[in-house]
VEXTIBA-757235 format. One record per residue (C-alpha): residue number from 0; residue in one letter; chain; x negated, y negated, z negated. Coordinates in steps of 0.02 Angstrom, whole numbers. Layout:
VEXTIBA-757235
{rec NUM, "A", "A", {X, Y, Z}}
...
This chain:
VEXTIBA-757235
{rec 0, "X", "A", {-587, 1194, 156}}
{rec 1, "X", "A", {-463, 1079, 58}}
{rec 2, "X", "A", {-475, 1100, -138}}
{rec 3, "X", "A", {-363, 989, -248}}
{rec 4, "X", "A", {-324, 980, -440}}
{rec 5, "X", "A", {-189, 931, -530}}
{rec 6, "X", "A", {-156, 804, -673}}
{rec 7, "X", "A", {-3, 755, -768}}
{rec 8, "X", "A", {52, 635, -857}}
{rec 9, "X", "A", {193, 669, -981}}
{rec 10, "X", "A", {330, 539, -1045}}
{rec 11, "X", "A", {398, 378, -947}}
{rec 12, "X", "A", {368, 393, -793}}
{rec 13, "X", "A", {302, 272, -657}}
{rec 14, "X", "A", {448, 161, -607}}
{rec 15, "X", "A", {553, 116, -484}}
{rec 16, "X", "A", {566, -27, -366}}
{rec 17, "X", "A", {730, -72, -313}}
{rec 18, "X", "A", {754, -123, -105}}
{rec 19, "X", "A", {756, -298, -71}}
{rec 20, "X", "A", {850, -328, 88}}
{rec 21, "X", "A", {796, -442, 205}}
{rec 22, "X", "A", {839, -622, 217}}
{rec 23, "X", "A", {838, -787, 357}}
{rec 24, "X", "A", {726, -921, 291}}
{rec 25, "X", "A", {714, -1070, 369}}
{rec 26, "X", "A", {558, -1124, 456}}
{rec 27, "X", "A", {429, -1276, 433}}
{rec 28, "X", "A", {397, -1394, 548}}
{rec 29, "X", "A", {259, -1486, 520}}
{rec 30, "X", "A", {69, -1473, 536}}
{rec 31, "X", "A", {86, -1333, 676}}
{rec 32, "X", "A", {-69, -1245, 705}}
{rec 33, "X", "A", {-66, -1098, 817}}
{rec 34, "X", "A", {-183, -952, 767}}
{rec 35, "X", "A", {-305, -861, 906}}
{rec 36, "X", "A", {-166, -691, 962}}
{rec 37, "X", "A", {-194, -535, 1032}}
{rec 38, "X", "A", {-51, -432, 1090}}
{rec 39, "X", "A", {-22, -257, 1107}}
{rec 40, "X", "A", {94, -192, 1259}}
{rec 41, "X", "A", {170, -19, 1274}}
{rec 42, "X", "A", {118, 109, 1365}}
{rec 43, "X", "A", {197, 258, 1461}}
{rec 44, "X", "A", {48, 383, 1402}}
{rec 45, "X", "A", {135, 494, 1267}}
{rec 46, "X", "A", {109, 464, 1094}}
{rec 47, "X", "A", {-13, 290, 1134}}
{rec 48, "X", "A", {-12, 114, 1152}}
{rec 49, "X", "A", {-144, 50, 1288}}
{rec 50, "X", "A", {-209, -124, 1223}}
{rec 51, "X", "A", {-186, -294, 1363}}
{rec 52, "X", "A", {-219, -474, 1321}}
{rec 53, "X", "A", {-52, -580, 1332}}
{rec 54, "X", "A", {-71, -776, 1358}}
{rec 55, "X", "A", {111, -801, 1220}}
{rec 56, "X", "A", {209, -636, 1195}}
{rec 57, "X", "A", {224, -448, 1109}}
{rec 58, "X", "A", {285, -331, 1268}}
{rec 59, "X", "A", {285, -154, 1308}}
{rec 60, "X", "A", {303, -125, 1484}}
{rec 61, "X", "A", {422, -246, 1594}}
{rec 62, "X", "A", {507, -319, 1425}}
{rec 63, "X", "A", {471, -464, 1316}}
{rec 64, "X", "A", {508, -444, 1126}}
{rec 65, "X", "A", {473, -560, 1044}}
{rec 66, "X", "A", {417, -736, 1022}}
{rec 67, "X", "A", {256, -769, 900}}
{rec 68, "X", "A", {306, -879, 749}}
{rec 69, "X", "A", {202, -1026, 745}}
{rec 70, "X", "A", {116, -1036, 567}}
{rec 71, "X", "A", {104, -1208, 465}}
{rec 72, "X", "A", {-64, -1218, 396}}
{rec 73, "X", "A", {-72, -1348, 245}}
{rec 74, "X", "A", {-274, -1303, 176}}
{rec 75, "X", "A", {-407, -1288, 318}}
{rec 76, "X", "A", {-556, -1206, 191}}
{rec 77, "X", "A", {-513, -1043, 286}}
{rec 78, "X", "A", {-511, -1063, 484}}
{rec 79, "X", "A", {-351, -1018, 572}}
{rec 80, "X", "A", {-332, -818, 562}}
{rec 81, "X", "A", {-371, -689, 724}}
{rec 82, "X", "A", {-198, -620, 738}}
{rec 83, "X", "A", {-172, -455, 812}}
{rec 84, "X", "A", {-9, -382, 828}}
{rec 85, "X", "A", {39, -189, 795}}
{rec 86, "X", "A", {219, -181, 856}}
{rec 87, "X", "A", {381, -214, 806}}
{rec 88, "X", "A", {462, -211, 634}}
{rec 89, "X", "A", {614, -140, 577}}
{rec 90, "X", "A", {730, -285, 556}}
{rec 91, "X", "A", {889, -215, 596}}
{rec 92, "X", "A", {893, -101, 421}}
{rec 93, "X", "A", {918, -199, 260}}
{rec 94, "X", "A", {775, -132, 165}}
{rec 95, "X", "A", {604, -179, 198}}
{rec 96, "X", "A", {501, -23, 272}}
{rec 97, "X", "A", {319, -131, 328}}
{rec 98, "X", "A", {226, -203, 170}}
{rec 99, "X", "A", {257, -141, -1}}
{rec 100, "X", "A", {161, -170, -138}}
{rec 101, "X", "A", {160, 3, -196}}
{rec 102, "X", "A", {88, 78, -9}}
{rec 103, "X", "A", {-92, 83, -95}}
{rec 104, "X", "A", {-168, 65, 87}}
{rec 105, "X", "A", {-88, 32, 256}}
{rec 106, "X", "A", {-263, -24, 302}}
{rec 107, "X", "A", {-406, 33, 317}}
{rec 108, "X", "A", {-585, 14, 375}}
{rec 109, "X", "A", {-692, 161, 387}}
{rec 110, "X", "A", {-893, 192, 461}}
{rec 111, "X", "A", {-838, 32, 583}}
{rec 112, "X", "A", {-655, 70, 643}}
{rec 113, "X", "A", {-504, -11, 553}}
{rec 114, "X", "A", {-346, 102, 522}}
{rec 115, "X", "A", {-181, 28, 500}}
{rec 116, "X", "A", {0, 136, 474}}
{rec 117, "X", "A", {178, 84, 498}}
{rec 118, "X", "A", {354, 120, 541}}
{rec 119, "X", "A", {444, 51, 732}}
{rec 120, "X", "A", {595, 91, 813}}
{rec 121, "X", "A", {533, 120, 1000}}
{rec 122, "X", "A", {533, 291, 1020}}
{rec 123, "X", "A", {379, 330, 1173}}
{rec 124, "X", "A", {526, 457, 1251}}
{rec 125, "X", "A", {640, 311, 1291}}
{rec 126, "X", "A", {661, 204, 1443}}
{rec 127, "X", "A", {538, 72, 1453}}
{rec 128, "X", "A", {684, -77, 1446}}
{rec 129, "X", "A", {784, 8, 1329}}
{rec 130, "X", "A", {760, -26, 1124}}
{rec 131, "X", "A", {774, 117, 1025}}
{rec 132, "X", "A", {834, 30, 857}}
{rec 133, "X", "A", {857, 216, 772}}
{rec 134, "X", "A", {789, 317, 726}}
{rec 135, "X", "A", {607, 245, 657}}
{rec 136, "X", "A", {438, 338, 682}}
{rec 137, "X", "A", {267, 317, 593}}
{rec 138, "X", "A", {129, 245, 692}}
{rec 139, "X", "A", {-58, 243, 656}}
{rec 140, "X", "A", {-159, 134, 772}}
{rec 141, "X", "A", {-366, 110, 759}}
{rec 142, "X", "A", {-489, -9, 800}}
{rec 143, "X", "A", {-659, -9, 832}}
{rec 144, "X", "A", {-731, -183, 727}}
{rec 145, "X", "A", {-744, -291, 748}}
{rec 146, "X", "A", {-625, -356, 882}}
{rec 147, "X", "A", {-573, -227, 1002}}
{rec 148, "X", "A", {-413, -184, 1052}}
{rec 149, "X", "A", {-297, -69, 949}}
{rec 150, "X", "A", {-251, 118, 980}}
{rec 151, "X", "A", {-81, 187, 920}}
{rec 152, "X", "A", {-27, 365, 883}}
{rec 153, "X", "A", {170, 387, 882}}
{rec 154, "X", "A", {223, 534, 792}}
{rec 155, "X", "A", {391, 552, 878}}
{rec 156, "X", "A", {395, 740, 797}}
{rec 157, "X", "A", {451, 647, 638}}
{rec 158, "X", "A", {625, 546, 624}}
{rec 159, "X", "A", {644, 435, 479}}
{rec 160, "X", "A", {817, 386, 453}}
{rec 161, "X", "A", {862, 355, 285}}
{rec 162, "X", "A", {864, 149, 265}}
{rec 163, "X", "A", {776, 137, 86}}
{rec 164, "X", "A", {625, 22, 40}}
{rec 165, "X", "A", {559, 160, -60}}
{rec 166, "X", "A", {521, 262, 95}}
{rec 167, "X", "A", {350, 175, 153}}
{rec 168, "X", "A", {204, 272, 269}}
{rec 169, "X", "A", {18, 299, 151}}
{rec 170, "X", "A", {-138, 332, 203}}
{rec 171, "X", "A", {-303, 373, 145}}
{rec 172, "X", "A", {-463, 420, 209}}
{rec 173, "X", "A", {-593, 576, 143}}
{rec 174, "X", "A", {-755, 515, 178}}
{rec 175, "X", "A", {-830, 683, 145}}
{rec 176, "X", "A", {-747, 774, 308}}
{rec 177, "X", "A", {-681, 639, 399}}
{rec 178, "X", "A", {-504, 695, 388}}
{rec 179, "X", "A", {-347, 575, 383}}
{rec 180, "X", "A", {-202, 597, 294}}
{rec 181, "X", "A", {-29, 518, 292}}
{rec 182, "X", "A", {114, 554, 162}}
{rec 183, "X", "A", {300, 464, 199}}
{rec 184, "X", "A", {468, 439, 178}}
{rec 185, "X", "A", {526, 493, -4}}
{rec 186, "X", "A", {627, 435, -126}}
{rec 187, "X", "A", {651, 612, -257}}
{rec 188, "X", "A", {628, 697, -96}}
{rec 189, "X", "A", {529, 844, -36}}
{rec 190, "X", "A", {356, 807, 7}}
{rec 191, "X", "A", {320, 752, 190}}
{rec 192, "X", "A", {134, 770, 231}}
{rec 193, "X", "A", {24, 770, 379}}
{rec 194, "X", "A", {-173, 777, 397}}
{rec 195, "X", "A", {-310, 786, 545}}
{rec 196, "X", "A", {-439, 871, 599}}
{rec 197, "X", "A", {-610, 862, 507}}
{rec 198, "X", "A", {-715, 747, 577}}
{rec 199, "X", "A", {-583, 596, 668}}
{rec 200, "X", "A", {-652, 474, 570}}
{rec 201, "X", "A", {-811, 500, 551}}
{rec 202, "X", "A", {-850, 521, 709}}
{rec 203, "X", "A", {-690, 444, 803}}
{rec 204, "X", "A", {-765, 418, 986}}
{rec 205, "X", "A", {-790, 575, 1000}}
{rec 206, "X", "A", {-616, 626, 985}}
{rec 207, "X", "A", {-457, 589, 1082}}
{rec 208, "X", "A", {-344, 468, 984}}
{rec 209, "X", "A", {-172, 581, 981}}
{rec 210, "X", "A", {-47, 627, 889}}
{rec 211, "X", "A", {-123, 820, 928}}
{rec 212, "X", "A", {-256, 824, 822}}
{rec 213, "X", "A", {-142, 800, 659}}
{rec 214, "X", "A", {-33, 933, 582}}
{rec 215, "X", "A", {135, 937, 606}}
{rec 216, "X", "A", {238, 866, 451}}
{rec 217, "X", "A", {224, 984, 291}}
{rec 218, "X", "A", {297, 1007, 118}}
{rec 219, "X", "A", {122, 1042, 45}}
{rec 220, "X", "A", {-62, 962, 56}}
{rec 221, "X", "A", {-209, 1063, 123}}
{rec 222, "X", "A", {-266, 1196, -6}}
{rec 223, "X", "A", {-117, 1224, -72}}
{rec 224, "X", "A", {-18, 1333, 74}}
{rec 225, "X", "A", {151, 1360, -1}}
{rec 226, "X", "A", {276, 1262, -51}}
{rec 227, "X", "A", {236, 1173, -230}}
{rec 228, "X", "A", {350, 1143, -394}}
{rec 229, "X", "A", {301, 977, -413}}
{rec 230, "X", "A", {340, 923, -212}}
{rec 231, "X", "A", {497, 942, -215}}
{rec 232, "X", "A", {565, 784, -298}}
{rec 233, "X", "A", {432, 645, -217}}
{rec 234, "X", "A", {399, 459, -244}}
{rec 235, "X", "A", {261, 335, -233}}
{rec 236, "X", "A", {142, 442, -145}}
{rec 237, "X", "A", {-24, 359, -147}}
{rec 238, "X", "A", {-188, 417, -72}}
{rec 239, "X", "A", {-353, 337, -109}}
{rec 240, "X", "A", {-543, 386, -109}}
{rec 241, "X", "A", {-643, 452, -240}}
{rec 242, "X", "A", {-837, 455, -192}}
{rec 243, "X", "A", {-845, 578, -36}}
{rec 244, "X", "A", {-689, 649, -85}}
{rec 245, "X", "A", {-507, 588, -120}}
{rec 246, "X", "A", {-379, 578, -235}}
{rec 247, "X", "A", {-178, 591, -199}}
{rec 248, "X", "A", {-34, 546, -318}}
{rec 249, "X", "A", {138, 566, -356}}
{rec 250, "X", "A", {283, 529, -445}}
{rec 251, "X", "A", {379, 688, -487}}
{rec 252, "X", "A", {542, 680, -546}}
{rec 253, "X", "A", {684, 493, -596}}
{rec 254, "X", "A", {647, 323, -604}}
{rec 255, "X", "A", {607, 317, -808}}
{rec 256, "X", "A", {631, 517, -818}}
{rec 257, "X", "A", {459, 584, -744}}
{rec 258, "X", "A", {280, 626, -733}}
{rec 259, "X", "A", {145, 542, -625}}
{rec 260, "X", "A", {21, 687, -545}}
{rec 261, "X", "A", {-157, 665, -470}}
{rec 262, "X", "A", {-229, 785, -347}}
{rec 263, "X", "A", {-397, 793, -323}}
{rec 264, "X", "A", {-445, 835, -129}}
{rec 265, "X", "A", {-621, 878, -123}}
{rec 266, "X", "A", {-706, 918, 43}}
{rec 267, "X", "A", {-802, 1045, 14}}
{rec 268, "X", "A", {-730, 1146, -137}}
{rec 269, "X", "A", {-550, 1150, -147}}
{rec 270, "X", "A", {-406, 1086, -279}}
{rec 271, "X", "A", {-375, 1039, -491}}
{rec 272, "X", "A", {-297, 927, -625}}
{rec 273, "X", "A", {-280, 754, -726}}
{rec 274, "X", "A", {-173, 600, -774}}
{rec 275, "X", "A", {-122, 456, -679}}
{rec 276, "X", "A", {14, 314, -664}}
{rec 277, "X", "A", {40, 140, -585}}
{rec 278, "X", "A", {-85, 120, -478}}
{rec 279, "X", "A", {-294, 158, -466}}
{rec 280, "X", "A", {-461, 93, -424}}
{rec 281, "X", "A", {-620, 187, -401}}
{rec 282, "X", "A", {-792, 95, -413}}
{rec 283, "X", "A", {-955, 167, -456}}
{rec 284, "X", "A", {-913, 337, -509}}
{rec 285, "X", "A", {-759, 258, -629}}
{rec 286, "X", "A", {-580, 276, -578}}
{rec 287, "X", "A", {-496, 149, -659}}
{rec 288, "X", "A", {-283, 153, -693}}
{rec 289, "X", "A", {-139, 5, -738}}
{rec 290, "X", "A", {27, 40, -770}}
{rec 291, "X", "A", {178, -3, -847}}
{rec 292, "X", "A", {313, 102, -941}}
{rec 293, "X", "A", {487, 99, -891}}
{rec 294, "X", "A", {617, 155, -1024}}
{rec 295, "X", "A", {744, 287, -959}}
{rec 296, "X", "A", {956, 239, -984}}
{rec 297, "X", "A", {1061, 401, -1002}}
{rec 298, "X", "A", {1201, 381, -879}}
{rec 299, "X", "A", {1330, 503, -837}}
{rec 300, "X", "A", {1252, 642, -713}}
{rec 301, "X", "A", {1074, 609, -753}}
{rec 302, "X", "A", {1038, 798, -776}}
{rec 303, "X", "A", {1128, 847, -604}}
{rec 304, "X", "A", {972, 895, -496}}
{rec 305, "X", "A", {1102, 865, -344}}
{rec 306, "X", "A", {1164, 695, -434}}
{rec 307, "X", "A", {1120, 549, -308}}
{rec 308, "X", "A", {1153, 405, -431}}
{rec 309, "X", "A", {960, 367, -453}}
{rec 310, "X", "A", {936, 349, -290}}
{rec 311, "X", "A", {1038, 183, -272}}
{rec 312, "X", "A", {965, 12, -241}}
{rec 313, "X", "A", {1048, -56, -438}}
{rec 314, "X", "A", {1086, 32, -590}}
{rec 315, "X", "A", {1038, 60, -772}}
{rec 316, "X", "A", {865, 101, -742}}
{rec 317, "X", "A", {807, -53, -665}}
{rec 318, "X", "A", {643, -138, -684}}
{rec 319, "X", "A", {702, -246, -837}}
{rec 320, "X", "A", {652, -99, -935}}
{rec 321, "X", "A", {471, -122, -874}}
{rec 322, "X", "A", {381, -142, -1037}}
{rec 323, "X", "A", {185, -173, -1076}}
{rec 324, "X", "A", {21, -185, -968}}
{rec 325, "X", "A", {-78, 2, -997}}
{rec 326, "X", "A", {-258, 44, -951}}
{rec 327, "X", "A", {-348, 194, -940}}
{rec 328, "X", "A", {-511, 244, -859}}
{rec 329, "X", "A", {-603, 407, -802}}
{rec 330, "X", "A", {-814, 424, -807}}
{rec 331, "X", "A", {-779, 603, -728}}
{rec 332, "X", "A", {-681, 612, -575}}
{rec 333, "X", "A", {-516, 622, -687}}
{rec 334, "X", "A", {-563, 757, -802}}
{rec 335, "X", "A", {-571, 650, -966}}
{rec 336, "X", "A", {-494, 490, -975}}
{rec 337, "X", "A", {-536, 340, -1116}}
{rec 338, "X", "A", {-429, 169, -1164}}
{rec 339, "X", "A", {-497, -2, -1156}}
{rec 340, "X", "A", {-602, 50, -1312}}
{rec 341, "X", "A", {-679, 169, -1236}}
{rec 342, "X", "A", {-624, 285, -1355}}
{rec 343, "X", "A", {-563, 467, -1285}}
{rec 344, "X", "A", {-383, 473, -1265}}
{rec 345, "X", "A", {-352, 631, -1138}}
{rec 346, "X", "A", {-456, 789, -1088}}
{rec 347, "X", "A", {-402, 916, -933}}
{rec 348, "X", "A", {-523, 1058, -1011}}
{rec 349, "X", "A", {-435, 1037, -1165}}
{rec 350, "X", "A", {-238, 1052, -1085}}
{rec 351, "X", "A", {-222, 866, -1125}}
{rec 352, "X", "A", {-130, 714, -1040}}
{rec 353, "X", "A", {-116, 539, -1059}}
{rec 354, "X", "A", {68, 513, -1156}}
{rec 355, "X", "A", {138, 348, -1213}}
{rec 356, "X", "A", {65, 392, -1415}}
{rec 357, "X", "A", {-128, 395, -1350}}
{rec 358, "X", "A", {-218, 261, -1442}}
{rec 359, "X", "A", {-253, 89, -1380}}
{rec 360, "X", "A", {-156, 117, -1215}}
{rec 361, "X", "A", {-92, -46, -1219}}
{rec 362, "X", "A", {-190, -202, -1168}}
{rec 363, "X", "A", {-38, -332, -1183}}
{rec 364, "X", "A", {138, -296, -1256}}
{rec 365, "X", "A", {272, -377, -1158}}
{rec 366, "X", "A", {452, -325, -1176}}
{rec 367, "X", "A", {581, -270, -1084}}
{rec 368, "X", "A", {684, -389, -993}}
{rec 369, "X", "A", {549, -514, -959}}
{rec 370, "X", "A", {528, -497, -804}}
{rec 371, "X", "A", {362, -381, -798}}
{rec 372, "X", "A", {374, -314, -617}}
{rec 373, "X", "A", {313, -121, -577}}
{rec 374, "X", "A", {184, -91, -453}}
{rec 375, "X", "A", {85, -252, -470}}
{rec 376, "X", "A", {-88, -285, -399}}
{rec 377, "X", "A", {-242, -261, -462}}
{rec 378, "X", "A", {-427, -227, -423}}
{rec 379, "X", "A", {-599, -199, -501}}
{rec 380, "X", "A", {-742, -309, -476}}
{rec 381, "X", "A", {-928, -249, -455}}
{rec 382, "X", "A", {-957, -269, -640}}
{rec 383, "X", "A", {-811, -141, -673}}
{rec 384, "X", "A", {-713, -275, -727}}
{rec 385, "X", "A", {-532, -242, -734}}
{rec 386, "X", "A", {-414, -358, -649}}
{rec 387, "X", "A", {-225, -339, -652}}
{rec 388, "X", "A", {-119, -493, -581}}
{rec 389, "X", "A", {-182, -640, -688}}
{rec 390, "X", "A", {-264, -516, -828}}
{rec 391, "X", "A", {-444, -462, -848}}
{rec 392, "X", "A", {-554, -348, -941}}
{rec 393, "X", "A", {-721, -396, -965}}
{rec 394, "X", "A", {-808, -244, -951}}
{rec 395, "X", "A", {-964, -247, -1068}}
{rec 396, "X", "A", {-859, -332, -1227}}
{rec 397, "X", "A", {-707, -212, -1198}}
{rec 398, "X", "A", {-569, -384, -1226}}
{rec 399, "X", "A", {-454, -422, -1095}}
{rec 400, "X", "A", {-402, -618, -1060}}
{rec 401, "X", "A", {-254, -693, -947}}
{rec 402, "X", "A", {-261, -842, -843}}
{rec 403, "X", "A", {-98, -929, -796}}
{rec 404, "X", "A", {-117, -969, -581}}
{rec 405, "X", "A", {35, -1060, -575}}
{rec 406, "X", "A", {216, -1046, -558}}
{rec 407, "X", "A", {267, -897, -436}}
{rec 408, "X", "A", {448, -929, -381}}
{rec 409, "X", "A", {491, -763, -328}}
{rec 410, "X", "A", {472, -591, -418}}
{rec 411, "X", "A", {394, -539, -244}}
{rec 412, "X", "A", {209, -465, -278}}
{rec 413, "X", "A", {56, -528, -213}}
{rec 414, "X", "A", {-133, -447, -188}}
{rec 415, "X", "A", {-295, -439, -265}}
{rec 416, "X", "A", {-463, -406, -187}}
{rec 417, "X", "A", {-626, -438, -209}}
{rec 418, "X", "A", {-754, -531, -102}}
{rec 419, "X", "A", {-950, -479, -91}}
{rec 420, "X", "A", {-1008, -595, -226}}
{rec 421, "X", "A", {-855, -555, -336}}
{rec 422, "X", "A", {-738, -667, -318}}
{rec 423, "X", "A", {-575, -652, -316}}
{rec 424, "X", "A", {-437, -677, -195}}
{rec 425, "X", "A", {-246, -682, -193}}
{rec 426, "X", "A", {-132, -669, -68}}
{rec 427, "X", "A", {33, -719, -118}}
{rec 428, "X", "A", {192, -702, -49}}
{rec 429, "X", "A", {353, -837, -73}}
{rec 430, "X", "A", {512, -785, 20}}
{rec 431, "X", "A", {614, -965, -12}}
{rec 432, "X", "A", {509, -1023, 110}}
{rec 433, "X", "A", {437, -873, 207}}
{rec 434, "X", "A", {277, -913, 169}}
{rec 435, "X", "A", {103, -833, 127}}
{rec 436, "X", "A", {-25, -942, 48}}
{rec 437, "X", "A", {-232, -875, -21}}
{rec 438, "X", "A", {-301, -914, -148}}
{rec 439, "X", "A", {-492, -896, -223}}
{rec 440, "X", "A", {-540, -861, -394}}
{rec 441, "X", "A", {-751, -908, -452}}
{rec 442, "X", "A", {-813, -738, -509}}
{rec 443, "X", "A", {-948, -880, -584}}
{rec 444, "X", "A", {-789, -960, -695}}
{rec 445, "X", "A", {-745, -773, -745}}
{rec 446, "X", "A", {-582, -795, -651}}
{rec 447, "X", "A", {-512, -935, -761}}
{rec 448, "X", "A", {-432, -1030, -609}}
{rec 449, "X", "A", {-394, -1004, -434}}
{rec 450, "X", "A", {-383, -1117, -273}}
{rec 451, "X", "A", {-267, -1112, -105}}
{rec 452, "X", "A", {-383, -1092, 7}}
{rec 453, "X", "A", {-246, -1071, 157}}
{rec 454, "X", "A", {-60, -1054, 180}}
{rec 455, "X", "A", {51, -1038, 332}}
{rec 456, "X", "A", {246, -1000, 356}}
{rec 457, "X", "A", {323, -863, 459}}
{rec 458, "X", "A", {276, -731, 359}}
{rec 459, "X", "A", {401, -604, 249}}
{rec 460, "X", "A", {362, -450, 142}}
{rec 461, "X", "A", {224, -393, 35}}
{rec 462, "X", "A", {61, -432, 90}}
{rec 463, "X", "A", {-81, -284, 113}}
{rec 464, "X", "A", {-265, -289, 112}}
{rec 465, "X", "A", {-400, -193, 196}}
{rec 466, "X", "A", {-509, -187, 26}}
{rec 467, "X", "A", {-658, -114, 107}}
{rec 468, "X", "A", {-695, -246, 247}}
{rec 469, "X", "A", {-667, -394, 129}}
{rec 470, "X", "A", {-807, -335, 26}}
{rec 471, "X", "A", {-920, -270, 136}}
{rec 472, "X", "A", {-901, -393, 306}}
{rec 473, "X", "A", {-839, -542, 221}}
{rec 474, "X", "A", {-665, -533, 326}}
{rec 475, "X", "A", {-507, -538, 241}}
{rec 476, "X", "A", {-398, -428, 362}}
{rec 477, "X", "A", {-216, -452, 301}}
{rec 478, "X", "A", {-52, -342, 357}}
{rec 479, "X", "A", {91, -428, 364}}
{rec 480, "X", "A", {264, -456, 441}}
{rec 481, "X", "A", {268, -597, 537}}
{rec 482, "X", "A", {439, -669, 581}}
{rec 483, "X", "A", {492, -740, 747}}
{rec 484, "X", "A", {532, -930, 758}}
{rec 485, "X", "A", {706, -914, 863}}
{rec 486, "X", "A", {788, -760, 779}}
{rec 487, "X", "A", {779, -674, 598}}
{rec 488, "X", "A", {802, -518, 671}}
{rec 489, "X", "A", {627, -505, 756}}
{rec 490, "X", "A", {492, -453, 660}}
{rec 491, "X", "A", {321, -395, 706}}
{rec 492, "X", "A", {209, -313, 596}}
{rec 493, "X", "A", {39, -397, 634}}
{rec 494, "X", "A", {-139, -426, 540}}
{rec 495, "X", "A", {-216, -572, 507}}
{rec 496, "X", "A", {-416, -579, 486}}
{rec 497, "X", "A", {-489, -715, 389}}
{rec 498, "X", "A", {-691, -739, 399}}
{rec 499, "X", "A", {-713, -797, 215}}
């Protein structure tokens, strides 16, 4: 049985991220170092890819689709990663759907298995020698760690056709009942949600890995069987663990003019309510959230429910209206919320919500028009210190600091992750030269500086990280998009495994 509770954040909503069209970038050509590679060829089994080794190419059936790119390694403090291929990326689209910073988790480890979710074009019902570019389908892959091959489900009962970078796919696992949850294809749209039978993640070898263990696409969450008033205008779904339970958050409304809602899935009992905004992390009984506000600019048709101008990738309500970095946390799973000075600011039991006029919400005041991007990276270290981009909140003295990590050549967002010993890893993309960098910042030095420990070329998009595996196993799994060295239209969804 599932129980949920809903939390509403009033005022300016979590902002919309404009899509970024794919661009071809030239490759560096010095100090080439080839990674270790495993490939996943296509199988005719319905809804499933079987795995097999192959020396140099990704194949499906008899057809070779794409050459693997070369990687330019400038630093050797990390060895070359083991690179496994999940599937073909959506290079024919204008907007990226795989690898975006606002995907809370596209790659997750749980009970010795790793899961990854992405979109791809190839339909299992098509002929083996026919690459179908449209429509796209949701793919869900799993592998037994550390190094078995990926098994991949294709959800071919739902066709994704909208070329909009907001419409990513999100994944979450509820530890309490072992269910896997997916939500996908939203930009101010009706909720699209599916979930598995109980136990599929807690005892994976007991079940056959197929789409039959999942529901069809639903317009509601488990426990709320009827369409809900807040599930008709959804953007940015986000799923994460909350102890043995799970949270699900959405923005309901337009950019700069909507509410952020948090739902708590309780495996044993059901659903209820409290505030959420930009990104959320859970550690030692605390939910931490950081966000920016976006001001709303009125335009003709803004109050027309049928008007779709807000879905365009440009307009008056873009990221230039972002301002301020805000922070709050909850000690009781979202019922009550406190600011960075440990002062109570909202209580569900008293009918409260987080609003812009709550005291001491703002950690750093940043005006509009200063390049502040929404859905930037954040993390929480083992002591409960909250990191957001290059800002850090010391948990015991309740103060914030900032440390510049050097110039960033583009607005593409990176990822933050905490290692076993509390050190911070920064995974930073650079689309100007199609590169990916990994920096390490020492906990012992209070994250005062960052040193580059690996760099490679041939990547695009915004990297995602298996947070749990890094902290538990000292292995950094990076979900990324690899570009072909021979064609800008050939890209692969890959996982890079670094041993720290």
